[in-house]
C-alpha positions as CSV (number, residue, x, y, z in Angstrom):
1,M,43.5,-37.7,-6.1
2,S,42.7,-34.0,-6.5
3,Y,43.6,-32.1,-9.7
4,S,42.2,-28.5,-8.7
5,D,44.9,-26.9,-8.8
6,C,46.2,-28.0,-12.3
7,L,44.8,-28.3,-15.7
8,V,44.4,-31.8,-17.1
9,L,44.6,-32.7,-20.3
10,G,44.1,-36.7,-20.4
11,A,46.2,-39.7,-20.1
12,D,49.9,-40.0,-21.1
13,A,50.9,-43.6,-22.5
14,T,51.3,-45.0,-18.6
15,G,47.6,-43.9,-17.9
16,A,48.6,-41.3,-15.6
17,A,46.8,-38.0,-15.9
18,N,49.0,-35.3,-17.7
19,T,48.7,-32.0,-16.0
20,H,49.7,-28.4,-16.2
21,S,50.1,-25.9,-13.7
22,W,47.4,-23.1,-13.4
23,R,50.3,-20.7,-12.7
24,L,51.9,-21.0,-15.9
25,A,48.7,-21.1,-17.9
26,N,48.9,-17.4,-19.1
27,R,52.0,-18.5,-20.9
28,H,49.6,-18.7,-24.1
29,G,49.3,-22.0,-26.1
30,L,48.8,-23.5,-29.3
31,I,45.9,-26.3,-30.2
32,A,47.3,-27.6,-33.8
33,G,46.4,-30.7,-36.1
34,A,44.8,-31.9,-39.6
35,T,41.2,-31.1,-40.3
36,G,39.4,-34.0,-38.3
37,T,42.0,-34.8,-35.8
38,G,40.1,-33.6,-32.4
39,K,41.1,-30.2,-32.2
40,T,37.6,-28.6,-31.4
41,V,37.0,-31.0,-28.7
42,T,40.6,-30.2,-27.3
43,L,39.3,-26.8,-27.1
44,Q,36.0,-27.4,-25.3
45,R,37.9,-29.6,-22.8
46,L,40.2,-26.7,-21.9
47,A,37.7,-23.9,-22.2
48,E,35.5,-25.8,-19.3
49,Q,38.3,-26.4,-17.2
50,F,39.3,-22.9,-17.3
51,S,35.5,-22.2,-16.3
52,D,35.5,-24.8,-13.4
53,A,38.7,-23.1,-12.1
54,G,37.1,-19.6,-11.8
55,V,39.0,-18.1,-15.2
56,A,36.7,-16.2,-17.4
57,V,36.8,-17.8,-21.5
58,F,36.4,-16.0,-24.6
59,A,36.4,-18.4,-27.5
60,V,35.2,-18.4,-31.2
61,D,33.0,-20.9,-32.7
62,I,34.0,-21.1,-36.2
63,K,32.1,-24.5,-37.2
64,G,29.1,-24.0,-34.9
65,D,30.1,-27.1,-32.9
66,L,31.4,-25.3,-29.3
67,S,28.1,-24.1,-28.5
68,G,27.6,-27.9,-27.0
69,L,29.5,-26.3,-23.9
70,G,26.0,-25.1,-22.6
71,A,24.4,-28.5,-22.5
72,P,25.6,-31.6,-20.1
73,A,27.4,-34.4,-22.1
74,A,26.0,-37.7,-22.8
75,P,29.0,-39.9,-23.3
76,K,28.6,-43.2,-25.0
77,G,30.5,-45.5,-27.2
78,K,34.3,-44.9,-27.7
79,I,33.8,-41.9,-25.6
80,A,32.4,-43.7,-22.6
81,E,35.3,-45.9,-22.9
82,R,37.8,-43.5,-22.7
83,I,36.3,-42.1,-19.6
84,A,36.3,-45.4,-18.0
85,S,39.9,-45.7,-18.9
86,M,40.6,-42.7,-16.5
87,P,39.4,-43.2,-13.1
88,W,41.0,-40.2,-11.6
89,L,39.0,-37.9,-14.0
90,D,36.1,-37.3,-11.5
91,Y,33.9,-37.2,-14.8
92,Q,30.6,-35.3,-14.0
93,P,29.0,-34.4,-17.1
94,R,27.3,-30.8,-16.7
95,A,26.7,-27.5,-18.8
96,C,29.2,-24.6,-18.2
97,P,28.0,-21.3,-17.6
98,L,27.8,-19.7,-21.5
99,T,27.3,-16.4,-22.9
100,L,26.4,-16.4,-26.8
101,W,27.4,-13.4,-29.1
102,D,27.5,-12.8,-32.7
103,I,28.4,-9.7,-34.5
104,Q,25.3,-9.6,-36.7
105,G,23.2,-10.0,-33.8
106,R,21.5,-13.2,-35.2
107,S,22.5,-16.2,-32.8
108,G,23.7,-14.4,-29.7
109,H,24.0,-10.7,-28.3
110,P,25.4,-8.2,-30.8
111,L,29.3,-7.5,-30.9
112,R,30.5,-4.0,-31.2
113,T,33.2,-1.4,-30.9
114,T,33.7,2.1,-32.2
115,L,35.7,3.3,-34.8
116,T,37.5,5.5,-32.2
117,E,38.1,2.9,-29.8
118,M,39.6,0.6,-32.9
119,G,41.8,3.4,-33.9
120,P,43.3,4.1,-37.7
121,L,45.9,1.4,-37.9
122,L,43.9,-1.5,-37.2
123,L,40.8,0.2,-39.4
124,G,43.3,0.7,-41.9
125,N,44.2,-3.1,-41.9
126,L,40.4,-3.8,-42.2
127,L,40.1,-1.7,-45.1
128,E,43.3,-3.0,-46.6
129,L,44.4,0.8,-47.6
130,T,48.1,1.6,-49.4
131,D,50.4,3.6,-47.5
132,S,49.1,6.8,-49.0
133,Q,45.4,6.0,-47.9
134,Q,46.8,5.1,-44.5
135,A,48.4,8.4,-44.2
136,A,44.8,9.8,-45.1
137,L,43.1,8.0,-42.6
138,Y,45.5,8.9,-39.8
139,A,45.0,12.5,-40.9
140,A,41.1,12.2,-41.0
141,F,41.6,10.6,-37.2
142,K,43.8,13.7,-36.0
143,I,41.3,16.2,-37.4
144,A,38.4,14.1,-35.7
145,D,40.6,14.6,-32.4
146,R,41.0,18.1,-32.9
147,E,37.9,19.0,-33.8
148,A,36.0,16.9,-30.9
149,L,34.3,14.5,-33.6
150,L,33.6,11.4,-32.2
151,L,33.8,8.4,-34.5
152,L,31.6,5.7,-33.3
153,D,30.2,3.8,-36.6
154,I,30.9,4.2,-40.4
155,K,28.7,7.1,-41.1
156,D,30.6,9.3,-39.0
157,L,33.7,8.7,-40.5
158,K,31.8,9.1,-44.1
159,A,30.4,11.9,-43.0
160,L,33.9,13.6,-41.8
161,L,35.7,12.5,-45.0
162,S,32.7,14.3,-47.1
163,H,33.2,17.3,-44.9
164,L,37.0,17.5,-45.7
165,R,36.5,17.0,-49.2
166,Q,34.2,20.0,-49.3
167,N,36.3,22.1,-46.7
168,P,39.8,21.6,-47.4
169,D,40.9,24.6,-45.4
170,V,40.2,22.6,-42.2
171,L,43.2,20.2,-43.0
172,G,45.7,23.0,-42.7
173,E,49.1,21.2,-42.5
174,D,47.8,18.1,-43.4
175,A,46.0,18.9,-46.7
176,A,48.9,17.3,-48.6
177,L,47.9,14.0,-46.8
178,L,44.0,13.7,-47.3
179,T,43.4,15.1,-50.8
180,G,40.1,14.6,-52.7
181,A,41.2,11.7,-54.4
182,S,42.4,9.6,-51.2
183,A,39.2,11.0,-49.4
184,Q,37.4,9.5,-52.5
185,A,39.2,6.1,-52.2
186,L,38.5,5.7,-48.4
187,L,34.9,6.1,-48.8
188,R,35.1,3.7,-51.6
189,R,36.9,1.4,-49.0
190,L,34.1,2.2,-46.7
191,A,31.3,1.4,-49.2
192,T,32.9,-1.9,-49.9
193,L,32.7,-2.7,-45.9
194,E,29.5,-1.8,-45.6
195,Q,28.5,-4.3,-48.3
196,Q,30.0,-7.3,-46.7
197,G,27.9,-6.2,-43.8
198,A,30.8,-4.9,-41.4
199,E,28.5,-1.9,-40.3
200,A,27.1,-4.3,-37.7
201,L,30.4,-4.3,-35.8
202,F,30.8,-0.9,-35.2
203,G,28.2,1.6,-32.8
204,E,27.3,1.7,-29.3
205,P,26.5,-0.2,-27.1
206,A,30.1,-1.1,-27.5
207,L,31.6,-4.1,-25.7
208,A,32.4,-3.6,-22.3
209,I,35.4,-5.5,-21.1
210,E,34.4,-5.9,-17.5
211,D,31.3,-8.0,-18.7
212,L,34.0,-10.6,-20.4
213,L,35.4,-11.1,-16.7
214,Q,32.3,-12.2,-14.7
215,K,31.6,-15.3,-12.9
216,H,28.7,-17.6,-12.5
217,G,29.1,-18.5,-8.9
218,E,32.6,-19.9,-8.5
219,R,32.9,-20.7,-11.9
220,G,34.3,-18.4,-15.0
221,Q,31.8,-17.4,-17.5
222,I,32.4,-18.6,-21.1
223,H,31.9,-16.2,-23.9
224,L,31.4,-17.8,-27.1
225,L,31.4,-15.7,-30.4
226,D,29.3,-17.3,-33.3
227,A,31.6,-16.9,-36.2
228,S,30.4,-19.4,-38.6
229,Q,29.3,-16.8,-41.0
230,L,31.4,-13.9,-40.6
231,V,34.8,-16.1,-41.0
232,H,34.0,-17.3,-44.8
233,E,32.5,-13.7,-45.6
234,A,34.5,-11.3,-44.1
235,P,37.6,-13.0,-43.0
236,K,39.3,-9.6,-42.2
237,V,36.6,-8.4,-40.3
238,Y,36.8,-11.4,-38.1
239,A,40.7,-10.8,-37.8
240,T,40.4,-7.5,-37.2
241,F,37.8,-7.8,-34.4
242,L,40.1,-10.2,-32.6
243,L,43.2,-7.5,-32.8
244,W,41.2,-5.1,-31.4
245,L,40.2,-7.2,-28.8
246,L,43.9,-7.9,-27.5
247,A,44.8,-4.1,-27.9
248,E,41.4,-3.2,-25.6
249,L,42.1,-6.1,-23.1
250,F,46.2,-4.6,-22.7
251,E,44.9,-1.4,-22.3
252,Q,42.3,-1.8,-19.7
253,L,43.5,-4.4,-17.5
254,P,45.9,-4.0,-14.5
255,E,49.0,-5.6,-14.2
256,R,48.6,-8.7,-12.0
257,G,52.2,-10.1,-11.5
258,D,52.7,-13.7,-10.9
259,A,49.3,-14.8,-10.0
260,D,48.0,-18.1,-9.0
261,R,45.8,-18.4,-12.2
262,P,45.2,-16.5,-15.2
263,L,42.0,-14.2,-15.1
264,L,41.0,-15.0,-18.9
265,A,41.8,-17.3,-21.3
266,L,41.5,-16.5,-25.1
267,F,40.8,-19.3,-27.8
268,F,41.6,-17.8,-31.3
269,D,40.3,-20.7,-33.8
270,E,41.7,-20.1,-37.4
271,A,44.5,-18.3,-36.0
272,H,46.3,-17.8,-39.4
273,L,43.7,-15.0,-40.1
274,L,45.2,-12.9,-37.8
275,F,48.9,-12.6,-39.3
276,R,48.1,-13.5,-43.2
277,G,48.3,-10.2,-45.2
278,T,48.6,-8.1,-42.1
279,P,51.2,-5.5,-42.7
280,R,54.6,-5.9,-41.0
281,A,54.0,-2.9,-38.7
282,L,51.0,-4.3,-37.5
283,Q,52.5,-7.8,-37.2
284,E,55.2,-6.5,-34.8
285,R,52.8,-4.6,-32.5
286,L,50.7,-7.7,-32.2
287,T,53.5,-10.2,-31.0
288,Q,54.3,-7.5,-28.7
289,V,50.9,-7.3,-27.3
290,V,50.8,-11.1,-27.1
291,R,54.3,-11.0,-25.1
292,L,53.4,-8.5,-22.8
293,I,49.6,-9.4,-22.3
294,R,50.3,-12.3,-20.0
295,S,51.1,-9.9,-17.4
296,K,47.7,-8.9,-17.4
297,G,46.5,-12.6,-16.4
298,V,45.5,-13.3,-20.0
299,G,46.4,-16.3,-21.7
300,V,46.0,-16.5,-25.5
301,Y,45.5,-20.0,-27.3
302,F,46.2,-20.0,-31.1
303,V,44.0,-22.9,-33.0
304,T,45.3,-23.6,-36.4
305,Q,46.2,-26.6,-38.5
306,S,50.0,-26.3,-38.5
307,P,52.7,-24.2,-36.4
308,S,53.9,-22.7,-39.5
309,D,50.4,-20.7,-39.7
310,L,52.0,-18.2,-36.6
311,P,55.0,-16.0,-37.0
312,D,58.3,-17.4,-34.8
313,E,58.3,-14.7,-32.7
314,V,55.0,-15.8,-31.4
315,L,55.8,-19.5,-31.4
316,A,58.7,-18.8,-28.8
317,Q,56.2,-17.3,-26.1
318,L,54.0,-20.6,-26.1
319,G,54.1,-22.1,-22.8
320,L,51.7,-25.3,-24.1
321,R,51.6,-26.7,-27.5
322,I,49.3,-29.7,-28.0
323,Q,49.6,-31.1,-31.5
324,H,47.1,-33.7,-32.7
325,G,48.3,-35.7,-35.9
326,L,49.5,-34.5,-39.2
327,R,50.2,-36.2,-42.3
328,A,52.7,-35.6,-44.7
329,Y,52.4,-36.5,-48.7
330,T,55.0,-34.4,-50.1
331,V,58.5,-33.4,-49.9
332,K,57.7,-29.9,-48.7
333,E,54.8,-31.3,-46.0
334,Q,57.6,-33.8,-44.5
335,K,59.8,-31.0,-44.0
336,A,57.2,-29.3,-42.3
337,L,56.6,-32.5,-40.5
338,R,60.2,-32.5,-39.1
339,A,59.7,-29.1,-38.0
340,V,56.9,-29.4,-35.9
341,A,58.6,-32.6,-34.4
342,D,61.8,-30.6,-33.5
343,G,59.6,-28.0,-31.8
344,F,59.2,-30.3,-28.8
345,R,61.7,-31.4,-26.2
346,A,62.6,-34.9,-27.0
347,N,61.0,-38.0,-25.0
348,P,63.7,-41.0,-24.9
349,E,60.6,-43.2,-24.7
350,F,59.4,-42.6,-28.2
351,S,60.2,-41.0,-31.6
352,T,58.0,-37.9,-31.8
353,L,58.5,-37.9,-35.6
354,E,57.3,-41.3,-36.0
355,T,54.1,-40.8,-33.3
356,L,53.3,-37.3,-34.9
357,V,51.9,-39.4,-37.9
358,D,50.7,-42.3,-35.9
359,L,48.0,-40.3,-33.6
360,G,44.8,-41.2,-33.8
361,I,41.7,-39.1,-33.4
362,G,41.3,-37.3,-29.7
363,E,45.4,-38.3,-29.3
364,A,47.9,-35.4,-29.5
365,L,51.7,-34.7,-28.3
366,V,51.9,-32.4,-25.4
367,G,55.0,-30.1,-24.6
368,G,54.0,-27.7,-21.6
369,L,56.2,-26.1,-18.9
370,E,58.1,-27.6,-15.6
371,D,57.5,-25.8,-12.8
372,N,60.6,-23.9,-13.2
373,G,59.6,-22.4,-16.5
374,T,61.4,-24.5,-18.9
375,P,60.1,-26.7,-21.6
376,A,59.2,-30.2,-20.2
377,M,59.5,-33.4,-22.2
378,V,56.7,-34.1,-24.9
379,Q,54.4,-37.0,-24.0
380,R,51.9,-38.8,-26.0
381,V,48.6,-38.1,-24.6
382,A,44.8,-39.4,-24.9
383,I,42.6,-36.2,-24.5
384,A,40.1,-36.6,-21.8
385,P,36.5,-36.0,-23.1
386,P,34.8,-32.7,-22.0
387,Q,32.0,-32.7,-19.4
388,S,29.7,-30.7,-21.4
389,Q,28.0,-31.6,-25.0
390,I,30.1,-32.5,-28.1
391,G,28.2,-30.6,-30.9
392,P,26.2,-27.8,-31.4
393,L,23.1,-27.0,-29.1
394,D,19.5,-27.1,-31.2
395,E,18.2,-23.8,-31.8
396,Q,15.2,-24.2,-29.3
397,T,18.0,-24.4,-26.7
398,R,20.3,-21.9,-27.7
399,H,17.2,-19.4,-27.8
400,E,16.5,-20.2,-23.9
401,L,20.1,-19.7,-23.2
402,I,20.0,-16.1,-24.7
403,A,16.9,-15.4,-23.0
404,R,17.8,-16.2,-19.4
405,S,21.5,-14.3,-20.1
406,A,22.6,-11.8,-17.4
407,L,23.5,-9.5,-20.3
408,R,19.9,-9.7,-21.9
409,G,18.8,-6.3,-22.6
410,R,22.1,-4.7,-22.5
411,Y,23.7,-5.0,-26.0
412,D,20.4,-6.0,-28.1
413,K,19.3,-2.5,-28.7
414,A,21.8,-0.1,-30.7
415,F,21.6,3.6,-29.9
416,D,22.9,6.4,-31.8
417,R,24.2,9.3,-29.6
418,E,25.4,12.5,-31.0
419,S,28.9,12.2,-32.8
420,A,30.6,13.5,-35.9
421,Y,27.5,12.8,-38.3
422,E,25.3,14.7,-36.2
423,I,27.7,17.5,-35.4
424,L,28.6,18.3,-39.0
425,L,25.0,17.8,-40.2
426,E,23.9,20.7,-37.8
427,R,26.8,22.6,-38.6
428,A,26.2,22.5,-42.4
429,K,22.2,23.4,-41.7
430,Q,23.8,26.4,-39.5
431,A,25.9,27.5,-42.9
432,A,22.8,27.3,-45.1
433,E,20.9,29.6,-42.6
434,P,20.5,33.2,-44.3
435,E,22.7,35.5,-42.0
436,V,21.2,37.6,-39.3
437,P,21.2,41.2,-39.8
438,K,23.9,43.0,-37.6
439,T,21.1,45.4,-36.6
440,R,18.8,42.9,-35.2
441,K,19.3,42.6,-31.4
442,A,19.7,39.4,-30.3
443,S,16.7,37.7,-29.2
444,S,16.8,35.3,-25.9
445,K,15.6,32.3,-28.4
446,D,19.1,33.2,-29.8
447,S,20.6,32.8,-26.6
448,D,19.1,29.7,-25.5
449,M,20.1,28.3,-29.2
450,L,23.6,29.1,-28.9
451,G,23.8,28.2,-25.4
452,D,22.4,24.7,-26.6
453,L,25.1,24.3,-29.3
454,A,27.8,25.7,-27.1
455,G,26.9,22.8,-24.4
456,R,26.4,20.3,-27.0
457,A,29.9,20.8,-28.3
458,F,31.4,21.2,-24.5
459,K,29.7,17.7,-23.6
460,S,31.0,16.4,-27.0
461,A,34.4,17.7,-26.4
462,I,34.6,16.3,-22.5
463,R,33.5,12.3,-24.1
464,Q,35.7,12.7,-27.1
465,A,38.5,13.7,-24.4
466,A,37.7,10.9,-21.8
467,S,37.7,8.3,-24.7
468,Q,41.1,9.6,-26.4
469,L,43.2,9.8,-22.6
470,G,41.2,6.6,-21.8
471,R,42.7,4.5,-24.9
472,Q,46.4,6.2,-25.0
473,L,48.3,3.5,-24.1
474,A,46.8,0.7,-26.2
475,R,46.5,2.9,-29.4
476,G,50.3,4.0,-28.8
477,L,51.3,0.7,-28.4
478,M,49.5,-0.8,-31.7
479,G,50.8,2.2,-33.6
480,S,47.3,4.0,-33.7
481,L,48.5,7.4,-32.6
482,L,50.0,10.0,-34.9
483,G,53.4,9.8,-33.7
484,N,54.4,6.5,-35.2
485,K,57.0,5.3,-37.8
486,R,55.5,6.6,-40.5
């Protein structure tokens, strides 16, 4: 029997395949469970199936284990036994088409965005600003828009803030929002961000969304972000980048309607970091994006220990729940366990609550959707092993994979074009030069210089306008435009 038209997770209690329609795979999902219960292997199984179906994948590698997607499996022992118990699986060990990314550029292609693309709301969340500091940041972005000053990296914003401190008359009606004290506070926050190594995230060339959607023949390309250090050293940077990626995808991708399968699947490990400590206003916009982005053909799969790590508004939108084993030793944990069990549609064949604590490694309770979109009864499923290697690639294989990547050379070398820092530096130099006597006739050299400055200013303004117009929708949705509630 062919299962090419559906997602196959594994075998249910009868030994039959547990399947889910590709048409419903963009309804988002959850992979949850205690440490060591098999969440990472389940993620790997899903990612390679999406790839086999021609769907692009972007996943985050928290523990360094997922890079095994780039090598074929060599099953043995209990894994080989499980494969043998699923004769319908058509198991074929093989590697997936894999692109490796790393914000620091150490173990993959560097991954960057710009401050202009991120916008003040997400940047304020990253900097953990107070309300008054957030208002000051909005004022700075407003002036950057007005003055045609591109904010590409941290030094651009620092130059702008320093310029506004020294020239408060430029602020106009926003002078009350961006005071000298608030500008100084923002500069201190940016310095802290640089100390965390976050400056590597901002700059050019910035990530082009179309590069995430490429195919390798008929298979979807899997893009893997190495966050094994980032999530521990700078968890706020990790979470803010993922929030930006969601907003950017929502902005750039067209409506797809009821397609036969998703265009892109996102897997966000340590998903609780997306919501922990996030301002309520940003949480509301995030849940709105999650709800609407599925119409663009994007399925978001959250990976975390407990469903309670996600807001109820997000849980209500999930079309696929994969719950690995949980343990409950306290009254609070037992109450949470019952809440997890109650989140599934009951199956009269077994007790969901009792099964939840009885699940072995590589087993899960799975609740999906019927073809008509209604919740399906929960099933106990033995997850099928991935066809790719379980565990990380060795360093030599990783380097070889990067060396033959289709994106080699496109992102590896940063460049720094004219933006706020360079423009403001030029203005300062012009202001420091002695004034030309009025009686002197302008020379052709002066005319050339003025023409050159005017030309650069015009081109900078055009670039800024194009950048801003191209991001109005997402920045408006995420509350990044100045016309927000505050």
